[in-house]
C-alpha positions, 0 to 999 in steps of 0.5 A: 277656426270652428266658428260654428261653435261660437255665438255671431257676437263672439265671432264680429269680435274675433274678425274685428268686424262691426254689426251695423257698419261692417268693415270699413273700405281701406280694412276691406282693401288690405285684407284683399291684399293679405287673403287674395281674391275669393275666387277658387285657384288652380294649384300647380303649372298647368302643361302645355299641349305639347308637353301633354303628347309627349307624356301620352308617348311615355308609355312601354307598349308605345315605345315597343310599337315605335320601335317595331315602326322604326325597324319595319322602316329600316327593313323596308329602306334596306330591301329597296322596296319602299314598302313603308305602309306597317311603319306609317300604320303603326304611327298613325295609331300612336298619334290618334292615341295620344291625341285622344288621351290629350283631348281628354285630359283638356276636357278633365281641367274643366272639373276645377273651371266649373266649380268656379261658377258656383261663386256668383258674380255679384254679392251685397255687403254692408261696407262703412255702414252703408250696403253696396253691391260689389264683385263677387271676387271682392269679398274679404274675410269680415265682411257682412254680407246680405242675402234673401230669397234666390240668392247665391251665397258668395263665401262661407259665413256666420250668420248674425240674422236670420229671418225664415232663412232656409238654404238649399245645399244639396250640391254641396252636402247631399241633403235633399231638403232645404236647411233651416238657418238660425243666427242664434243656434250654436252647434257642436264643435265636430258636426256635419256641415250639414248640420251647422244650422248657423252658417252659410256656405259657398256654393248654396243659395237662399231658398227662403227667407233672408238673412245677415252673415259675417264672412268666415272663409273666402276662396280656397278656404270654403266649403267648396275650395276645400273640394277643389284641393281634393279634386287637384290632389288626386292623379290620373289612374291606369284602368285595370285593362290598361295595366294588363295590356301594359304587363302583356305588351312588356312581356310580349316585347321582351319575349319576342326580342329573346326569340328574334335574337336566338333565331338570328344566333342560330342562323349566323351559326348555321353560316345563313347569310347575316343580312337575310338573318337580320332583316328576318329577326327584324320581320319576326320580331314586327310581326310578334308584336300585336301593334294592331292590338292598340288600334283595336282596344281604341275603336272597340272602346270607341264603339261601346261609347257610341253603343251607349250614347244611344242608352244615354250613358256618355263617356268622357274617357274611352277606356272608362267604358272597360273599367266599369264592366270590372267594377266589383263595388258601386258606391252610389250617392242617395240624392239624385242618384237612386232618388229623384232628388225632388220632395214628394208626398208619399203618405197622409194620415189622420187621427182615425189612422186612414191614409185612403188616397181618395178619402175626404179627409185626405183632400181636406188635409191637402186642401189646407196645406195648399192654402198655407203654403207660398208655391207659385204656379208658373210654366207648369211647375210649381216653384218655391221651397221644396217642401212646399212645393211637394204639398201643392204638386200632391193637392193637384194630382188630386185635383185640388188646384192651389189657384183656384182655391186662393180665389176661393179663399183669399189670403188676408194674412201671414204668420211667416214660418221661423225656425223659433215657432217652426210653424206657418200660418195664413189667415183667409177670408171666405163669406165674411168669416175667417180662417187660420191654416197653420202648418209645421213641425207636429211637435210643435203644432199637437201642442197648440191643438185642443181639438181633432177631426175624426170622421167629420166630427171635431172632438176634444185633444185628450191627453191620450190623443195626443199621445196617439198622434205622437206615435203616428208622426213616429211610425211615419218619421221612422220611414224616413218621411218628413212629417208635415202637421195640418191644423185649422181655426175659424173666426167670425172676426179679423183675428189678432196676431196672438190669437192665431196659434192657440187652440187649434184643430188638429186635421192630420199630417203630410208625410213628405220624402225624396222618393227612389226612383222606380227602376233602383230596386231592380238594377240593385238586385241586377247588380247584387247578381253580377256579383257587384256590391251595391253601397250607399254614400250620402251626405243625408241623416242616417234614418233617411239613408237607412229607410232608402237603403232598404227601399231599393235593396242595398241595406239588408237585415245584418248590414250596418251603417256608419256616420261621418262623425264615426268615420272621423274617429276611425283610423284608415286602417281600421276603416280598411279592416271594417269596410265590409260590414257597411252598405250605408255611409250617412252624413258624410263630407267629400273627404269621408267619401274619397276615404270610402273609396280608397279603403275599397281600392287598398283592398285591390276592389275595383270601385265606382263612384256615382254622383251628381253634387260638387261634393261628389267630385273629388270621390268621382275623380279618385274612384276607378270610375265616376258616374255623374248625373246628367239632368241634376248633375253639377258641371263640376260633377260631370267634368270629374267624372268618366262617365255621365247618366244623361237620364239620372236613371241607375239602370242606365249604369247596369246597362254600361257594366254589361257594356263594358263586361262585353268589351272585355270579353271581346278585347280579350278574344282579340288578345287571344286571337292576335297572339295564337297568330303571333305565336304561330309565326314565331314556331313557323321561324324557330322550329324551322331554324332548330331543324336546320331547314331553309327559312319558311317565310321571307321577311316581306311574307311575314309582313304581309301576314302580320298586315291581313291578321292583325287589322280587320279580323282583330277589329271584327272580333272587337266588335262581336256580339256579347254573349247573354250570360254577362250579368251572370258572372261575377266581376273580374277580379283586379289582380286577375291576369288576363292570360287566367283560366287557362287562356296562357295555355291555349294561346300557346297551343293554339300558337304552336298548332298554327306554327306545325301545320304552316311547317308541315305545309312547307315540308309537303311542298319543299319535298314533293313539289320543289323536289327538294331543289330550292323552297318555292312552292314550299314557301308558298304553301306554308305562307298561304296557310299561316295566313287562312289559318289565322283567318279560319282559327278567328272563328273559334274566338267568338265564344268559348262554346261551340262555334256551331252553336254561336254560328258562322253568321252572327257577326258580319264584321268578321265575315267581311275580314275573312272574305277580304283577307282570303281574296288579298291572299289568293291575289298576292299568290296567283296573280303574276304582277303581285306575286313576283313582290312577294316571291311566291309561285301559283298554286294548282288546285290539288295544292289548294285542296291541300292548303284548305284541308290544313286552314281547316285542322285549327277549327276541328282541333278547337273544336275537339279542345272546347269539348273536352274543356266542358266535360 
């Protein structure tokens, strides 16, 4: 029902209530039974912890990892060596990841829980002809609610009485200014909720004045309830990296299994021992699947969250870091995100057109504005209606203290602001004389002025002067300023009320706005340079939105804006077709914000959404990554988001984008390293089988190589330093494979190279040192080359530029991992107490020189490859 489009008398009648007596207790009890309590409910059954845990395991790569762990365990049992380290490591990785997932999912539920906090516990209603205080959850449709300055609104209601009433609705609508309310106002049927001046909304509070309303909606049927429903309807989605890694995992797992089946069949056909062939194939399968990748990704993302936390970006969901790095669209809320969410005086004009901040006329204008003002100075801050607070703060910045001028000009009378007059007047006494100060809407005040001040002289206010005053106001309003006019009138006696607001003297105008954050323009510029398209989505009015958009660089010549009313008339298909034209979306509802986000997502664009209000929460949850403001953000917005910007600084989002891009690049390095190494292991075994050679590596040797290369070096690459040009690149497209730009081919070629040098080492050892009998030296040399060459190869991953330019010492973690890996490999070969378990023999100096020469080949070959690609 469009209650805002009806008179309050119609509304009361249709809701079968009574203006003076309200509902009876019996009526209220019956309606409570019929419609339920005035609370936000969770829809659907909540999953238990165990169910959530097993949901985390429902992933192809996780299933493959668990299969690999089982295979490794079976091999150890069959061999009788009781080496279960690989199995336990894989299982531990899976469990840790699942636990993290459960914790994050449980936190996400708080998004709905925090919306409930917006409904106050107590409320005043008229029941049985008396004003009673009841539990807010017991409010029903048709109740007459009563409220005054400072009260929270408990339910949506049509006003039936309003006295100088203003409400603060920014958390719900995105409107930064408090909204004037008028019970006599009748809105058009399809107006935006921010323009429903005859309604009060659950979740808002009274900034000024008092009023009564008849309740039209409770619980999930209120505007805040509709937001809760939207949030509940959104399913969690996988990040781009998660999707790509899932796809990679499936491909690798299927490929590894097929190769291992082929190797097993080849071995059997060559009359090899079936048991040995089975163990070799399964060992190779375990080695081929990069089970360390899941752990590396988790660790790298966790390290990224720590770095970002130090920069005021708090990550609630680990993959969010990487997702933001892939962002192509950032849909930013205006209020509190691009702006300070605090009204501030920014321009002053008198009838001379002067706007010098140090001029005498400006000081007079601010003095009068601070006198006709009900803000209070407490704890070093002004409290009160935002516009009045801004005037007092502007005066204070110029050394005009409200308390001092109040003592100099004590107030003796007040005509409160009303939505009919749109003016406020106060009367002050000094030296036996009385001064009436009036401030308010320029169009109302100018009409009541008969003179104006110019260069300290009071002049008659002619028609041409009034036209000039209107032009000044229009120019200020065109800059999205809220304009307040200020006037004065003097009396020799205590004036009558009827004399106060006529024949006034106009002193000038104060321009007030929610100012842009000083760092926002630079951050927007960096986004554009990085190929990210920043947009503004706000519940504020179009003129203000476009003006702020221009200030911060989002809205440029040739861009277009669109309103929620226009969006309402558009089909989703039309919106998707035209979405690239718009950079500012104004007067939008939570539903519109979600439609906009989904329109970009339908074009396969990674979309980030920033915001701070309850009205932003559904879009924050629907976006690929939601970024909530930490200081001004509501709890509902924070808990719906993936990331919280602790300092409310738009520039912090840019830092997070850079971090995300760096993390993606490092994970790509890790994938490159792990897969090229694993392909090297497969090539070594596969080619030997095809050539009819003896198996160059035993199962335990394969698992050992996998252990020292898939762990610390891979993690170290994930923690590598970032390149300086990260924010000069275009974002990675969602459809783009992790193996794009020739990476897949390079991985295969590099893996083949590692496999071939390992086979060559095997051949030299077998022919020259084993004498063609047995394979002890051949296997040992192949074993050493395969593992150490991979450690050396890790340095190639640090940059697409020459490793000589990137340097060998910029990543201490990698240096440690390589040194430790080499020492572990040397110990396995050279210490008799250990080497017997790995069936290897000690190598002499000559053999180690050969091994060392082969291990340097990847470094040389990839350096040449980089130079060729660069050319």
